[in-house]
CHARMM internal coordinates of N, CA and C (Angstrom, degrees):
IC EDIT
DIST 1 N 1 CA 1.4393
DIST 1 CA 1 C 1.5291
ANGL 1 N 1 CA 1 C 108.16
DIST 1 C 2 N 1.3035
ANGL 1 CA 1 C 2 N 116.92
DIHE 1 N 1 CA 1 C 2 N 132.24
DIST 2 N 2 CA 1.4567
ANGL 1 C 2 N 2 CA 120.50
DIHE 1 CA 1 C 2 N 2 CA 179.90
DIST 2 CA 2 C 1.5308
ANGL 2 N 2 CA 2 C 109.86
DIHE 1 C 2 N 2 CA 2 C -81.33
DIST 2 C 3 N 1.3287
ANGL 2 CA 2 C 3 N 115.51
DIHE 2 N 2 CA 2 C 3 N 173.95
DIST 3 N 3 CA 1.4697
ANGL 2 C 3 N 3 CA 121.16
DIHE 2 CA 2 C 3 N 3 CA -179.12
DIST 3 CA 3 C 1.5244
ANGL 3 N 3 CA 3 C 110.86
DIHE 2 C 3 N 3 CA 3 C -62.20
DIST 3 C 4 N 1.3318
ANGL 3 CA 3 C 4 N 117.58
DIHE 3 N 3 CA 3 C 4 N -32.62
DIST 4 N 4 CA 1.4621
ANGL 3 C 4 N 4 CA 120.33
DIHE 3 CA 3 C 4 N 4 CA -179.67
DIST 4 CA 4 C 1.5227
ANGL 4 N 4 CA 4 C 112.51
DIHE 3 C 4 N 4 CA 4 C -77.20
DIST 4 C 5 N 1.3012
ANGL 4 CA 4 C 5 N 116.56
DIHE 4 N 4 CA 4 C 5 N -26.39
DIST 5 N 5 CA 1.4610
ANGL 4 C 5 N 5 CA 121.31
DIHE 4 CA 4 C 5 N 5 CA -177.98
DIST 5 CA 5 C 1.5283
ANGL 5 N 5 CA 5 C 108.90
DIHE 4 C 5 N 5 CA 5 C -94.80
DIST 5 C 6 N 1.2966
ANGL 5 CA 5 C 6 N 116.84
DIHE 5 N 5 CA 5 C 6 N 106.31
DIST 6 N 6 CA 1.4499
ANGL 5 C 6 N 6 CA 120.28
DIHE 5 CA 5 C 6 N 6 CA 176.20
DIST 6 CA 6 C 1.5128
ANGL 6 N 6 CA 6 C 108.49
DIHE 5 C 6 N 6 CA 6 C -120.00
DIST 6 C 7 N 1.2879
ANGL 6 CA 6 C 7 N 114.87
DIHE 6 N 6 CA 6 C 7 N 141.56
DIST 7 N 7 CA 1.4540
ANGL 6 C 7 N 7 CA 120.07
DIHE 6 CA 6 C 7 N 7 CA 179.62
DIST 7 CA 7 C 1.5189
ANGL 7 N 7 CA 7 C 108.14
DIHE 6 C 7 N 7 CA 7 C -86.53
DIST 7 C 8 N 1.3325
ANGL 7 CA 7 C 8 N 116.27
DIHE 7 N 7 CA 7 C 8 N 120.45
DIST 8 N 8 CA 1.4506
ANGL 7 C 8 N 8 CA 121.09
DIHE 7 CA 7 C 8 N 8 CA -179.98
DIST 8 CA 8 C 1.5165
ANGL 8 N 8 CA 8 C 110.00
DIHE 7 C 8 N 8 CA 8 C -89.39
DIST 8 C 9 N 1.3037
ANGL 8 CA 8 C 9 N 115.67
DIHE 8 N 8 CA 8 C 9 N 128.25
DIST 9 N 9 CA 1.4547
ANGL 8 C 9 N 9 CA 120.80
DIHE 8 CA 8 C 9 N 9 CA 176.28
DIST 9 CA 9 C 1.5290
ANGL 9 N 9 CA 9 C 108.35
DIHE 8 C 9 N 9 CA 9 C -129.25
DIST 9 C 10 N 1.3284
ANGL 9 CA 9 C 10 N 117.65
DIHE 9 N 9 CA 9 C 10 N 139.74
DIST 10 N 10 CA 1.4641
ANGL 9 C 10 N 10 CA 119.59
DIHE 9 CA 9 C 10 N 10 CA 179.32
DIST 10 CA 10 C 1.5240
ANGL 10 N 10 CA 10 C 110.47
DIHE 9 C 10 N 10 CA 10 C -68.76
DIST 10 C 11 N 1.3317
ANGL 10 CA 10 C 11 N 117.28
DIHE 10 N 10 CA 10 C 11 N 153.96
DIST 11 N 11 CA 1.4596
ANGL 10 C 11 N 11 CA 120.04
DIHE 10 CA 10 C 11 N 11 CA 175.88
DIST 11 CA 11 C 1.5209
ANGL 11 N 11 CA 11 C 110.59
DIHE 10 C 11 N 11 CA 11 C -57.11
DIST 11 C 12 N 1.3049
ANGL 11 CA 11 C 12 N 117.27
DIHE 11 N 11 CA 11 C 12 N 151.20
DIST 12 N 12 CA 1.4556
ANGL 11 C 12 N 12 CA 122.57
DIHE 11 CA 11 C 12 N 12 CA -173.96
DIST 12 CA 12 C 1.5345
ANGL 12 N 12 CA 12 C 114.26
DIHE 11 C 12 N 12 CA 12 C -59.90
DIST 12 C 13 N 1.3241
ANGL 12 CA 12 C 13 N 118.24
DIHE 12 N 12 CA 12 C 13 N -40.78
DIST 13 N 13 CA 1.4564
ANGL 12 C 13 N 13 CA 120.71
DIHE 12 CA 12 C 13 N 13 CA -171.82
DIST 13 CA 13 C 1.5207
ANGL 13 N 13 CA 13 C 114.37
DIHE 12 C 13 N 13 CA 13 C -94.98
DIST 13 C 14 N 1.3020
ANGL 13 CA 13 C 14 N 119.02
DIHE 13 N 13 CA 13 C 14 N 9.82
DIST 14 N 14 CA 1.4627
ANGL 13 C 14 N 14 CA 119.93
DIHE 13 CA 13 C 14 N 14 CA -178.58
DIST 14 CA 14 C 1.5210
ANGL 14 N 14 CA 14 C 110.24
DIHE 13 C 14 N 14 CA 14 C -121.35
DIST 14 C 15 N 1.3110
ANGL 14 CA 14 C 15 N 114.86
DIHE 14 N 14 CA 14 C 15 N 81.59
DIST 15 N 15 CA 1.4545
ANGL 14 C 15 N 15 CA 119.44
DIHE 14 CA 14 C 15 N 15 CA 177.73
DIST 15 CA 15 C 1.5237
ANGL 15 N 15 CA 15 C 108.19
DIHE 14 C 15 N 15 CA 15 C -78.16
DIST 15 C 16 N 1.3183
ANGL 15 CA 15 C 16 N 116.43
DIHE 15 N 15 CA 15 C 16 N 118.88
DIST 16 N 16 CA 1.4623
ANGL 15 C 16 N 16 CA 121.67
DIHE 15 CA 15 C 16 N 16 CA 179.62
DIST 16 CA 16 C 1.5187
ANGL 16 N 16 CA 16 C 109.78
DIHE 15 C 16 N 16 CA 16 C -96.59
DIST 16 C 17 N 1.3334
ANGL 16 CA 16 C 17 N 115.07
DIHE 16 N 16 CA 16 C 17 N 135.07
DIST 17 N 17 CA 1.4514
ANGL 16 C 17 N 17 CA 121.28
DIHE 16 CA 16 C 17 N 17 CA 179.44
DIST 17 CA 17 C 1.5198
ANGL 17 N 17 CA 17 C 109.58
DIHE 16 C 17 N 17 CA 17 C -117.63
DIST 17 C 18 N 1.3228
ANGL 17 CA 17 C 18 N 115.87
DIHE 17 N 17 CA 17 C 18 N 143.12
DIST 18 N 18 CA 1.4714
ANGL 17 C 18 N 18 CA 119.93
DIHE 17 CA 17 C 18 N 18 CA 174.11
DIST 18 CA 18 C 1.5301
ANGL 18 N 18 CA 18 C 107.78
DIHE 17 C 18 N 18 CA 18 C -68.78
DIST 18 C 19 N 1.3142
ANGL 18 CA 18 C 19 N 116.35
DIHE 18 N 18 CA 18 C 19 N 169.03
DIST 19 N 19 CA 1.4607
ANGL 18 C 19 N 19 CA 120.82
DIHE 18 CA 18 C 19 N 19 CA 178.70
DIST 19 CA 19 C 1.5300
ANGL 19 N 19 CA 19 C 110.23
DIHE 18 C 19 N 19 CA 19 C -59.66
DIST 19 C 20 N 1.3127
ANGL 19 CA 19 C 20 N 116.36
DIHE 19 N 19 CA 19 C 20 N -40.55
DIST 20 N 20 CA 1.4678
ANGL 19 C 20 N 20 CA 120.94
DIHE 19 CA 19 C 20 N 20 CA 179.12
DIST 20 CA 20 C 1.5281
ANGL 20 N 20 CA 20 C 110.54
DIHE 19 C 20 N 20 CA 20 C -64.44
DIST 20 C 21 N 1.3256
ANGL 20 CA 20 C 21 N 117.17
DIHE 20 N 20 CA 20 C 21 N -47.14
DIST 21 N 21 CA 1.4627
ANGL 20 C 21 N 21 CA 121.10
DIHE 20 CA 20 C 21 N 21 CA 179.06
DIST 21 CA 21 C 1.5264
ANGL 21 N 21 CA 21 C 110.90
DIHE 20 C 21 N 21 CA 21 C -62.36
DIST 21 C 22 N 1.3361
ANGL 21 CA 21 C 22 N 116.59
DIHE 21 N 21 CA 21 C 22 N -41.02
DIST 22 N 22 CA 1.4632
ANGL 21 C 22 N 22 CA 121.21
DIHE 21 CA 21 C 22 N 22 CA 179.84
DIST 22 CA 22 C 1.5206
ANGL 22 N 22 CA 22 C 110.71
DIHE 21 C 22 N 22 CA 22 C -63.66
DIST 22 C 23 N 1.3314
ANGL 22 CA 22 C 23 N 116.52
DIHE 22 N 22 CA 22 C 23 N -40.47
DIST 23 N 23 CA 1.4645
ANGL 22 C 23 N 23 CA 119.54
DIHE 22 CA 22 C 23 N 23 CA -179.87
DIST 23 CA 23 C 1.5280
ANGL 23 N 23 CA 23 C 110.81
DIHE 22 C 23 N 23 CA 23 C -64.25
DIST 23 C 24 N 1.3107
ANGL 23 CA 23 C 24 N 116.96
DIHE 23 N 23 CA 23 C 24 N -40.72
DIST 24 N 24 CA 1.4654
ANGL 23 C 24 N 24 CA 120.64
DIHE 23 CA 23 C 24 N 24 CA 176.98
DIST 24 CA 24 C 1.5294
ANGL 24 N 24 CA 24 C 109.59
DIHE 23 C 24 N 24 CA 24 C -64.05
DIST 24 C 25 N 1.3242
ANGL 24 CA 24 C 25 N 116.48
DIHE 24 N 24 CA 24 C 25 N -42.26
DIST 25 N 25 CA 1.4597
ANGL 24 C 25 N 25 CA 121.54
DIHE 24 CA 24 C 25 N 25 CA -177.32
DIST 25 CA 25 C 1.5276
ANGL 25 N 25 CA 25 C 111.58
DIHE 24 C 25 N 25 CA 25 C -60.32
DIST 25 C 26 N 1.3456
ANGL 25 CA 25 C 26 N 117.75
DIHE 25 N 25 CA 25 C 26 N -41.29
DIST 26 N 26 CA 1.4604
ANGL 25 C 26 N 26 CA 118.90
DIHE 25 CA 25 C 26 N 26 CA -178.06
DIST 26 CA 26 C 1.5314
ANGL 26 N 26 CA 26 C 112.84
DIHE 25 C 26 N 26 CA 26 C -97.44
DIST 26 C 27 N 1.3275
ANGL 26 CA 26 C 27 N 117.64
DIHE 26 N 26 CA 26 C 27 N -2.93
DIST 27 N 27 CA 1.4586
ANGL 26 C 27 N 27 CA 121.54
DIHE 26 CA 26 C 27 N 27 CA 172.10
DIST 27 CA 27 C 1.5163
ANGL 27 N 27 CA 27 C 116.09
DIHE 26 C 27 N 27 CA 27 C 84.29
DIST 27 C 28 N 1.3207
ANGL 27 CA 27 C 28 N 117.08
DIHE 27 N 27 CA 27 C 28 N 31.96
DIST 28 N 28 CA 1.4692
ANGL 27 C 28 N 28 CA 120.87
DIHE 27 CA 27 C 28 N 28 CA 175.40
DIST 28 CA 28 C 1.5264
ANGL 28 N 28 CA 28 C 108.33
DIHE 27 C 28 N 28 CA 28 C -125.99
DIST 28 C 29 N 1.3171
ANGL 28 CA 28 C 29 N 116.61
DIHE 28 N 28 CA 28 C 29 N 170.22
DIST 29 N 29 CA 1.4616
ANGL 28 C 29 N 29 CA 119.30
DIHE 28 CA 28 C 29 N 29 CA 179.72
DIST 29 CA 29 C 1.5319
ANGL 29 N 29 CA 29 C 110.53
DIHE 28 C 29 N 29 CA 29 C -78.38
DIST 29 C 30 N 1.3257
ANGL 29 CA 29 C 30 N 117.25
DIHE 29 N 29 CA 29 C 30 N 156.71
DIST 30 N 30 CA 1.4636
ANGL 29 C 30 N 30 CA 120.09
DIHE 29 CA 29 C 30 N 30 CA 175.94
DIST 30 CA 30 C 1.5328
ANGL 30 N 30 CA 30 C 111.74
DIHE 29 C 30 N 30 CA 30 C -58.23
DIST 30 C 31 N 1.3221
ANGL 30 CA 30 C 31 N 117.13
DIHE 30 N 30 CA 30 C 31 N -34.85
DIST 31 N 31 CA 1.4586
ANGL 30 C 31 N 31 CA 120.59
DIHE 30 CA 30 C 31 N 31 CA 178.11
DIST 31 CA 31 C 1.5233
ANGL 31 N 31 CA 31 C 111.88
DIHE 30 C 31 N 31 CA 31 C -64.14
DIST 31 C 32 N 1.3167
ANGL 31 CA 31 C 32 N 116.17
DIHE 31 N 31 CA 31 C 32 N -37.42
DIST 32 N 32 CA 1.4650
ANGL 31 C 32 N 32 CA 120.59
DIHE 31 CA 31 C 32 N 32 CA 177.78
DIST 32 CA 32 C 1.5215
ANGL 32 N 32 CA 32 C 110.24
DIHE 31 C 32 N 32 CA 32 C -63.31
DIST 32 C 33 N 1.3255
ANGL 32 CA 32 C 33 N 116.84
DIHE 32 N 32 CA 32 C 33 N -42.34
DIST 33 N 33 CA 1.4724
ANGL 32 C 33 N 33 CA 120.43
DIHE 32 CA 32 C 33 N 33 CA 177.85
DIST 33 CA 33 C 1.5312
ANGL 33 N 33 CA 33 C 110.05
DIHE 32 C 33 N 33 CA 33 C -59.34
DIST 33 C 34 N 1.3216
ANGL 33 CA 33 C 34 N 116.22
DIHE 33 N 33 CA 33 C 34 N -41.74
DIST 34 N 34 CA 1.4601
ANGL 33 C 34 N 34 CA 120.58
DIHE 33 CA 33 C 34 N 34 CA -179.38
DIST 34 CA 34 C 1.5319
ANGL 34 N 34 CA 34 C 111.14
DIHE 33 C 34 N 34 CA 34 C -65.88
DIST 34 C 35 N 1.3310
ANGL 34 CA 34 C 35 N 116.85
DIHE 34 N 34 CA 34 C 35 N -43.07
DIST 35 N 35 CA 1.4661
ANGL 34 C 35 N 35 CA 120.76
DIHE 34 CA 34 C 35 N 35 CA 178.75
DIST 35 CA 35 C 1.5220
ANGL 35 N 35 CA 35 C 110.07
DIHE 34 C 35 N 35 CA 35 C -63.08
DIST 35 C 36 N 1.3305
ANGL 35 CA 35 C 36 N 117.79
DIHE 35 N 35 CA 35 C 36 N -45.35
DIST 36 N 36 CA 1.4659
ANGL 35 C 36 N 36 CA 120.74
DIHE 35 CA 35 C 36 N 36 CA 179.16
DIST 36 CA 36 C 1.5192
ANGL 36 N 36 CA 36 C 110.86
DIHE 35 C 36 N 36 CA 36 C -59.44
DIST 36 C 37 N 1.3340
ANGL 36 CA 36 C 37 N 116.18
DIHE 36 N 36 CA 36 C 37 N -39.62
DIST 37 N 37 CA 1.4655
ANGL 36 C 37 N 37 CA 120.76
DIHE 36 CA 36 C 37 N 37 CA -179.37
DIST 37 CA 37 C 1.5252
ANGL 37 N 37 CA 37 C 110.54
DIHE 36 C 37 N 37 CA 37 C -66.35
DIST 37 C 38 N 1.3218
ANGL 37 CA 37 C 38 N 116.77
DIHE 37 N 37 CA 37 C 38 N -43.94
DIST 38 N 38 CA 1.4694
ANGL 37 C 38 N 38 CA 121.47
DIHE 37 CA 37 C 38 N 38 CA -176.55
DIST 38 CA 38 C 1.5233
ANGL 38 N 38 CA 38 C 112.90
DIHE 37 C 38 N 38 CA 38 C -74.05
DIST 38 C 39 N 1.3257
ANGL 38 CA 38 C 39 N 117.21
DIHE 38 N 38 CA 38 C 39 N -39.50
DIST 39 N 39 CA 1.4648
ANGL 38 C 39 N 39 CA 120.81
DIHE 38 CA 38 C 39 N 39 CA -176.72
DIST 39 CA 39 C 1.5283
ANGL 39 N 39 CA 39 C 112.39
DIHE 38 C 39 N 39 CA 39 C -90.38
DIST 39 C 40 N 1.3243
ANGL 39 CA 39 C 40 N 115.93
DIHE 39 N 39 CA 39 C 40 N -11.06
DIST 40 N 40 CA 1.4736
ANGL 39 C 40 N 40 CA 122.51
DIHE 39 CA 39 C 40 N 40 CA -177.22
DIST 40 CA 40 C 1.5319
ANGL 40 N 40 CA 40 C 111.66
DIHE 39 C 40 N 40 CA 40 C 59.95
DIST 40 C 41 N 1.3227
ANGL 40 CA 40 C 41 N 115.41
DIHE 40 N 40 CA 40 C 41 N 32.47
DIST 41 N 41 CA 1.4735
ANGL 40 C 41 N 41 CA 119.32
DIHE 40 CA 40 C 41 N 41 CA 177.46
DIST 41 CA 41 C 1.5238
ANGL 41 N 41 CA 41 C 109.56
DIHE 40 C 41 N 41 CA 41 C -61.67
DIST 41 C 42 N 1.3167
ANGL 41 CA 41 C 42 N 116.35
DIHE 41 N 41 CA 41 C 42 N -48.54
DIST 42 N 42 CA 1.4610
ANGL 41 C 42 N 42 CA 122.55
DIHE 41 CA 41 C 42 N 42 CA 172.88
DIST 42 CA 42 C 1.5112
ANGL 42 N 42 CA 42 C 105.96
DIHE 41 C 42 N 42 CA 42 C -119.64
DIST 42 C 43 N 1.2922
ANGL 42 CA 42 C 43 N 116.90
DIHE 42 N 42 CA 42 C 43 N 127.35
DIST 43 N 43 CA 1.4581
ANGL 42 C 43 N 43 CA 120.17
DIHE 42 CA 42 C 43 N 43 CA -176.28
DIST 43 CA 43 C 1.5230
ANGL 43 N 43 CA 43 C 110.44
DIHE 42 C 43 N 43 CA 43 C -92.68
DIST 43 C 44 N 1.3198
ANGL 43 CA 43 C 44 N 115.03
DIHE 43 N 43 CA 43 C 44 N 72.33
DIST 44 N 44 CA 1.4555
ANGL 43 C 44 N 44 CA 120.82
DIHE 43 CA 43 C 44 N 44 CA 176.06
DIST 44 CA 44 C 1.5265
ANGL 44 N 44 CA 44 C 106.76
DIHE 43 C 44 N 44 CA 44 C -82.52
DIST 44 C 45 N 1.3216
ANGL 44 CA 44 C 45 N 117.73
DIHE 44 N 44 CA 44 C 45 N 119.06
DIST 45 N 45 CA 1.4677
ANGL 44 C 45 N 45 CA 119.26
DIHE 44 CA 44 C 45 N 45 CA -179.66
DIST 45 CA 45 C 1.5260
ANGL 45 N 45 CA 45 C 111.02
DIHE 44 C 45 N 45 CA 45 C -59.45
DIST 45 C 46 N 1.3235
ANGL 45 CA 45 C 46 N 115.65
DIHE 45 N 45 CA 45 C 46 N 138.98
DIST 46 N 46 CA 1.4622
ANGL 45 C 46 N 46 CA 120.64
DIHE 45 CA 45 C 46 N 46 CA 177.68
DIST 46 CA 46 C 1.5184
ANGL 46 N 46 CA 46 C 108.98
DIHE 45 C 46 N 46 CA 46 C -139.59
DIST 46 C 47 N 1.3144
ANGL 46 CA 46 C 47 N 114.75
DIHE 46 N 46 CA 46 C 47 N 165.12
DIST 47 N 47 CA 1.4623
ANGL 46 C 47 N 47 CA 122.54
DIHE 46 CA 46 C 47 N 47 CA 179.72
DIST 47 CA 47 C 1.5106
ANGL 47 N 47 CA 47 C 106.81
DIHE 46 C 47 N 47 CA 47 C -112.97
DIST 47 C 48 N 1.3019
ANGL 47 CA 47 C 48 N 116.29
DIHE 47 N 47 CA 47 C 48 N 131.78
DIST 48 N 48 CA 1.4681
ANGL 47 C 48 N 48 CA 120.30
DIHE 47 CA 47 C 48 N 48 CA 178.59
DIST 48 CA 48 C 1.5221
ANGL 48 N 48 CA 48 C 108.56
DIHE 47 C 48 N 48 CA 48 C -123.30
DIST 48 C 49 N 1.3039
ANGL 48 CA 48 C 49 N 115.04
DIHE 48 N 48 CA 48 C 49 N 121.42
DIST 49 N 49 CA 1.4596
ANGL 48 C 49 N 49 CA 122.38
DIHE 48 CA 48 C 49 N 49 CA 175.81
DIST 49 CA 49 C 1.5192
ANGL 49 N 49 CA 49 C 105.98
DIHE 48 C 49 N 49 CA 49 C -124.73
DIST 49 C 50 N 1.3335
ANGL 49 CA 49 C 50 N 115.68
DIHE 49 N 49 CA 49 C 50 N 107.77
DIST 50 N 50 CA 1.4588
ANGL 49 C 50 N 50 CA 119.04
DIHE 49 CA 49 C 50 N 50 CA -173.75
DIST 50 CA 50 C 1.5116
ANGL 50 N 50 CA 50 C 108.53
DIHE 49 C 50 N 50 CA 50 C 63.15
DIST 50 C 51 N 1.3058
ANGL 50 CA 50 C 51 N 116.97
DIHE 50 N 50 CA 50 C 51 N -123.52
DIST 51 N 51 CA 1.4657
ANGL 50 C 51 N 51 CA 120.14
DIHE 50 CA 50 C 51 N 51 CA 178.56
DIST 51 CA 51 C 1.5235
ANGL 51 N 51 CA 51 C 112.77
DIHE 50 C 51 N 51 CA 51 C -97.92
DIST 51 C 52 N 1.3239
ANGL 51 CA 51 C 52 N 116.53
DIHE 51 N 51 CA 51 C 52 N -2.46
DIST 52 N 52 CA 1.4600
ANGL 51 C 52 N 52 CA 120.44
DIHE 51 CA 51 C 52 N 52 CA -179.66
DIST 52 CA 52 C 1.5204
ANGL 52 N 52 CA 52 C 111.02
DIHE 51 C 52 N 52 CA 52 C -81.66
DIST 52 C 53 N 1.3201
ANGL 52 CA 52 C 53 N 115.95
DIHE 52 N 52 CA 52 C 53 N 135.82
DIST 53 N 53 CA 1.4634
ANGL 52 C 53 N 53 CA 121.91
DIHE 52 CA 52 C 53 N 53 CA 176.49
DIST 53 CA 53 C 1.5240
ANGL 53 N 53 CA 53 C 107.24
DIHE 52 C 53 N 53 CA 53 C -117.56
DIST 53 C 54 N 1.3250
ANGL 53 CA 53 C 54 N 115.73
DIHE 53 N 53 CA 53 C 54 N 131.55
DIST 54 N 54 CA 1.4648
ANGL 53 C 54 N 54 CA 121.55
DIHE 53 CA 53 C 54 N 54 CA 179.01
DIST 54 CA 54 C 1.5182
ANGL 54 N 54 CA 54 C 109.43
DIHE 53 C 54 N 54 CA 54 C -132.70
DIST 54 C 55 N 1.3343
ANGL 54 CA 54 C 55 N 115.40
DIHE 54 N 54 CA 54 C 55 N 148.56
DIST 55 N 55 CA 1.4574
ANGL 54 C 55 N 55 CA 122.17
DIHE 54 CA 54 C 55 N 55 CA 177.91
DIST 55 CA 55 C 1.5198
ANGL 55 N 55 CA 55 C 108.37
DIHE 54 C 55 N 55 CA 55 C -121.06
DIST 55 C 56 N 1.3286
ANGL 55 CA 55 C 56 N 115.60
DIHE 55 N 55 CA 55 C 56 N 139.19
DIST 56 N 56 CA 1.4623
ANGL 55 C 56 N 56 CA 119.73
DIHE 55 CA 55 C 56 N 56 CA 172.31
DIST 56 CA 56 C 1.5247
ANGL 56 N 56 CA 56 C 107.57
DIHE 55 C 56 N 56 CA 56 C -78.40
DIST 56 C 57 N 1.3134
ANGL 56 CA 56 C 57 N 116.10
DIHE 56 N 56 CA 56 C 57 N 134.08
DIST 57 N 57 CA 1.4645
ANGL 56 C 57 N 57 CA 120.88
DIHE 56 CA 56 C 57 N 57 CA 179.49
DIST 57 CA 57 C 1.5269
ANGL 57 N 57 CA 57 C 110.16
DIHE 56 C 57 N 57 CA 57 C -58.81
DIST 57 C 58 N 1.3167
ANGL 57 CA 57 C 58 N 117.42
DIHE 57 N 57 CA 57 C 58 N -37.37
DIST 58 N 58 CA 1.4684
ANGL 57 C 58 N 58 CA 121.20
DIHE 57 CA 57 C 58 N 58 CA -179.71
DIST 58 CA 58 C 1.5322
ANGL 58 N 58 CA 58 C 111.25
DIHE 57 C 58 N 58 CA 58 C -63.24
DIST 58 C 59 N 1.3452
ANGL 58 CA 58 C 59 N 117.40
DIHE 58 N 58 CA 58 C 59 N -35.22
DIST 59 N 59 CA 1.4696
ANGL 58 C 59 N 59 CA 120.87
DIHE 58 CA 58 C 59 N 59 CA 177.59
DIST 59 CA 59 C 1.5271
ANGL 59 N 59 CA 59 C 110.84
DIHE 58 C 59 N 59 CA 59 C -69.69
DIST 59 C 60 N 1.3235
ANGL 59 CA 59 C 60 N 116.78
DIHE 59 N 59 CA 59 C 60 N -36.26
DIST 60 N 60 CA 1.4662
ANGL 59 C 60 N 60 CA 120.11
DIHE 59 CA 59 C 60 N 60 CA 176.97
DIST 60 CA 60 C 1.5280
ANGL 60 N 60 CA 60 C 109.99
DIHE 59 C 60 N 60 CA 60 C -66.81
DIST 60 C 61 N 1.3321
ANGL 60 CA 60 C 61 N 116.71
DIHE 60 N 60 CA 60 C 61 N -39.60
DIST 61 N 61 CA 1.4648
ANGL 60 C 61 N 61 CA 120.50
DIHE 60 CA 60 C 61 N 61 CA 177.01
DIST 61 CA 61 C 1.5292
ANGL 61 N 61 CA 61 C 110.49
DIHE 60 C 61 N 61 CA 61 C -62.14
DIST 61 C 62 N 1.3206
ANGL 61 CA 61 C 62 N 117.19
DIHE 61 N 61 CA 61 C 62 N -41.95
DIST 62 N 62 CA 1.4697
ANGL 61 C 62 N 62 CA 121.30
DIHE 61 CA 61 C 62 N 62 CA 177.87
DIST 62 CA 62 C 1.5222
ANGL 62 N 62 CA 62 C 110.56
DIHE 61 C 62 N 62 CA 62 C -62.73
DIST 62 C 63 N 1.3306
ANGL 62 CA 62 C 63 N 116.75
DIHE 62 N 62 CA 62 C 63 N -42.91
DIST 63 N 63 CA 1.4639
ANGL 62 C 63 N 63 CA 121.33
DIHE 62 CA 62 C 63 N 63 CA 178.20
DIST 63 CA 63 C 1.5222
ANGL 63 N 63 CA 63 C 110.33
DIHE 62 C 63 N 63 CA 63 C -59.50
DIST 63 C 64 N 1.3294
ANGL 63 CA 63 C 64 N 116.89
DIHE 63 N 63 CA 63 C 64 N -46.16
DIST 64 N 64 CA 1.4634
ANGL 63 C 64 N 64 CA 120.41
DIHE 63 CA 63 C 64 N 64 CA -179.84
DIST 64 CA 64 C 1.5274
ANGL 64 N 64 CA 64 C 110.97
DIHE 63 C 64 N 64 CA 64 C -63.68
DIST 64 C 65 N 1.3204
ANGL 64 CA 64 C 65 N 117.50
DIHE 64 N 64 CA 64 C 65 N -39.02
DIST 65 N 65 CA 1.4659
ANGL 64 C 65 N 65 CA 120.94
DIHE 64 CA 64 C 65 N 65 CA 177.15
DIST 65 CA 65 C 1.5228
ANGL 65 N 65 CA 65 C 110.74
DIHE 64 C 65 N 65 CA 65 C -61.17
DIST 65 C 66 N 1.3300
ANGL 65 CA 65 C 66 N 117.21
DIHE 65 N 65 CA 65 C 66 N -40.36
DIST 66 N 66 CA 1.4625
ANGL 65 C 66 N 66 CA 121.53
DIHE 65 CA 65 C 66 N 66 CA -179.82
DIST 66 CA 66 C 1.5305
ANGL 66 N 66 CA 66 C 112.02
DIHE 65 C 66 N 66 CA 66 C -68.00
DIST 66 C 67 N 1.3134
ANGL 66 CA 66 C 67 N 116.74
DIHE 66 N 66 CA 66 C 67 N -26.15
DIST 67 N 67 CA 1.4664
ANGL 66 C 67 N 67 CA 120.92
DIHE 66 CA 66 C 67 N 67 CA -178.57
DIST 67 CA 67 C 1.5259
ANGL 67 N 67 CA 67 C 112.24
DIHE 66 C 67 N 67 CA 67 C -87.24
DIST 67 C 68 N 1.3168
ANGL 67 CA 67 C 68 N 117.45
DIHE 67 N 67 CA 67 C 68 N -6.18
DIST 68 N 68 CA 1.4619
ANGL 67 C 68 N 68 CA 121.11
DIHE 67 CA 67 C 68 N 68 CA -178.08
DIST 68 CA 68 C 1.5262
ANGL 68 N 68 CA 68 C 109.60
DIHE 67 C 68 N 68 CA 68 C -69.10
DIST 68 C 69 N 1.3227
ANGL 68 CA 68 C 69 N 115.57
DIHE 68 N 68 CA 68 C 69 N 130.19
DIST 69 N 69 CA 1.4572
ANGL 68 C 69 N 69 CA 121.96
DIHE 68 CA 68 C 69 N 69 CA -179.16
DIST 69 CA 69 C 1.5277
ANGL 69 N 69 CA 69 C 108.06
DIHE 68 C 69 N 69 CA 69 C -107.36
DIST 69 C 70 N 1.3349
ANGL 69 CA 69 C 70 N 115.80
DIHE 69 N 69 CA 69 C 70 N 126.11
DIST 70 N 70 CA 1.4544
ANGL 69 C 70 N 70 CA 121.50
DIHE 69 CA 69 C 70 N 70 CA 176.82
DIST 70 CA 70 C 1.5254
ANGL 70 N 70 CA 70 C 107.59
DIHE 69 C 70 N 70 CA 70 C -104.81
DIST 70 C 71 N 1.3140
ANGL 70 CA 70 C 71 N 116.32
DIHE 70 N 70 CA 70 C 71 N 102.13
DIST 71 N 71 CA 1.4697
ANGL 70 C 71 N 71 CA 120.98
DIHE 70 CA 70 C 71 N 71 CA -175.64
DIST 71 CA 71 C 1.5224
ANGL 71 N 71 CA 71 C 112.67
DIHE 70 C 71 N 71 CA 71 C -79.08
DIST 71 C 72 N 1.3223
ANGL 71 CA 71 C 72 N 118.81
DIHE 71 N 71 CA 71 C 72 N -2.78
DIST 72 N 72 CA 1.4530
ANGL 71 C 72 N 72 CA 121.62
DIHE 71 CA 71 C 72 N 72 CA 179.59
DIST 72 CA 72 C 1.5225
ANGL 72 N 72 CA 72 C 112.22
DIHE 71 C 72 N 72 CA 72 C -76.58
DIST 72 C 73 N 1.3235
ANGL 72 CA 72 C 73 N 117.37
DIHE 72 N 72 CA 72 C 73 N -15.33
DIST 73 N 73 CA 1.4736
ANGL 72 C 73 N 73 CA 120.82
DIHE 72 CA 72 C 73 N 73 CA -177.02
DIST 73 CA 73 C 1.4995
ANGL 73 N 73 CA 73 C 111.71
DIHE 72 C 73 N 73 CA 73 C -75.63
END
COOR INIT
IC SEED 1 N 1 CA 1 C
IC BUILD
């Protein structure tokens, strides 16, 4: 590999998921993810590069933790 050609690899702890992958991960439809993003019903942080939307898996985990209901209280 020459000096100009470098292999880009994402950082180890930041797994990025597409909108479709993220929807499967949290158990909703891809359309629901899009509506939430547009209406800001749930403010799940996302990354937008051009028309691509990506979610960090860690942010989805945080969102799921926030949605957890403890009925023992």
